[in-house]
C-alpha positions as CSV (number, residue, x, y, z in Angstrom):
1,M,12.4,-11.3,36.1
2,P,9.2,-11.7,38.3
3,T,6.4,-13.6,37.0
4,A,3.5,-10.7,37.3
5,L,5.6,-8.5,35.2
6,R,6.4,-11.2,32.5
7,L,2.6,-12.1,32.3
8,G,1.9,-8.0,31.9
9,I,4.2,-7.8,29.3
10,I,2.9,-10.7,27.5
11,T,-0.5,-9.6,28.0
12,T,0.5,-6.1,26.5
13,C,2.0,-7.7,23.4
14,L,-1.2,-9.9,22.7
15,L,-3.5,-6.6,23.0
16,L,-1.4,-4.5,20.7
17,A,-1.1,-7.4,18.5
18,A,-5.1,-7.7,18.4
19,C,-5.2,-3.9,17.8
20,G,-3.1,-4.2,14.5
21,P,-4.4,-4.5,11.0
22,K,-6.5,-7.4,9.9
23,D,-4.5,-10.1,8.2
24,P,-6.2,-10.3,4.9
25,A,-5.7,-14.2,4.8
26,R,-8.0,-14.6,7.8
27,M,-10.8,-12.4,6.2
28,K,-13.9,-14.5,5.6
29,S,-16.7,-11.9,4.6
30,G,-17.2,-10.6,0.9
31,E,-17.5,-6.8,2.6
32,E,-14.4,-7.0,4.2
33,L,-12.5,-8.8,1.6
34,Y,-14.0,-6.1,-0.8
35,D,-13.2,-3.2,1.4
36,Y,-9.3,-4.6,1.7
37,Y,-8.8,-5.6,-2.0
38,C,-11.1,-3.5,-4.3
39,R,-12.8,-0.3,-2.3
40,S,-10.0,2.0,-3.1
41,C,-9.5,1.3,-6.7
42,H,-13.2,1.7,-7.3
43,V,-13.3,5.1,-5.4
44,E,-9.9,6.2,-7.6
45,R,-11.5,4.9,-10.6
46,N,-14.7,7.4,-9.7
47,L,-17.3,4.2,-9.6
48,G,-18.0,4.8,-6.0
49,A,-17.0,2.9,-3.1
50,R,-20.0,0.6,-3.3
51,L,-20.4,1.0,-7.1
52,E,-23.0,3.4,-7.0
53,R,-21.6,5.5,-9.7
54,L,-21.0,2.6,-12.3
55,P,-22.6,3.3,-15.2
56,S,-25.9,1.6,-15.7
57,D,-25.1,0.7,-19.3
58,R,-22.1,-1.4,-18.3
59,A,-22.6,-5.2,-18.4
60,Q,-22.8,-6.9,-15.2
61,L,-20.1,-9.7,-14.6
62,K,-21.6,-12.8,-13.2
63,P,-20.3,-14.1,-9.8
64,H,-18.7,-17.0,-11.7
65,E,-16.8,-14.8,-13.8
66,L,-15.9,-12.0,-11.2
67,V,-14.1,-15.3,-9.5
68,L,-12.1,-16.2,-12.6
69,M,-11.2,-12.6,-12.8
70,I,-9.9,-12.6,-9.4
71,R,-8.2,-15.7,-9.3
72,H,-7.0,-16.2,-12.8
73,D,-6.8,-12.7,-14.4
74,Y,-9.6,-13.6,-16.9
75,T,-11.0,-10.4,-17.9
76,Q,-11.8,-8.3,-20.8
77,P,-10.0,-4.8,-20.7
78,S,-13.2,-3.0,-21.7
79,R,-15.0,-4.4,-18.6
80,H,-12.4,-4.4,-15.9
81,P,-8.7,-3.5,-15.6
82,D,-6.3,-6.3,-14.8
83,I,-6.4,-7.6,-11.5
84,R,-5.0,-10.9,-10.2
85,L,-5.4,-11.7,-6.6
86,P,-4.0,-15.5,-6.4
87,Q,-3.6,-15.2,-2.9
88,L,-7.4,-15.3,-2.1
89,S,-8.5,-18.7,-1.3
90,P,-11.4,-20.3,-3.7
91,E,-14.1,-19.4,-0.9
92,Q,-12.7,-15.8,-0.3
93,A,-12.9,-15.1,-4.2
94,D,-16.4,-16.4,-4.0
95,A,-17.4,-14.3,-1.1
96,V,-15.9,-11.1,-2.5
97,A,-17.6,-12.0,-6.2
98,Q,-20.8,-12.7,-4.3
99,Y,-20.7,-9.4,-2.5
100,A,-19.6,-7.0,-5.5
101,Y,-22.4,-8.7,-7.5
102,K,-24.9,-8.0,-4.9
103,L,-23.7,-4.4,-4.7
104,R,-24.6,-3.9,-8.4
105,H,-27.6,-6.1,-8.3
106,Q,-29.3,-4.5,-5.5
107,G,-28.3,-1.1,-7.0
108,N,-26.9,-0.3,-3.3
């Protein structure tokens, strides 16, 4: 196989791989992690994609409580359905917790 053809095939494969869905293990920002792991469930539960319809009388979880919930399934059923995302690194869990807290704290 000619070298130019091999290089063309390799380049095409690399470009196609870059266009695929982003690997969540490589995500770092709270926003992209929230969008990947949390957003769809919040929409399904009618809380709003950015928690804009979360009832105002609902107690706000603190970021460290969100991290415990995300990493270790520490939750009170009345406050949040069971969720556990052990695949998130401590840094990722903190990033998504800080982002979710900011969404709620800033009132969107």
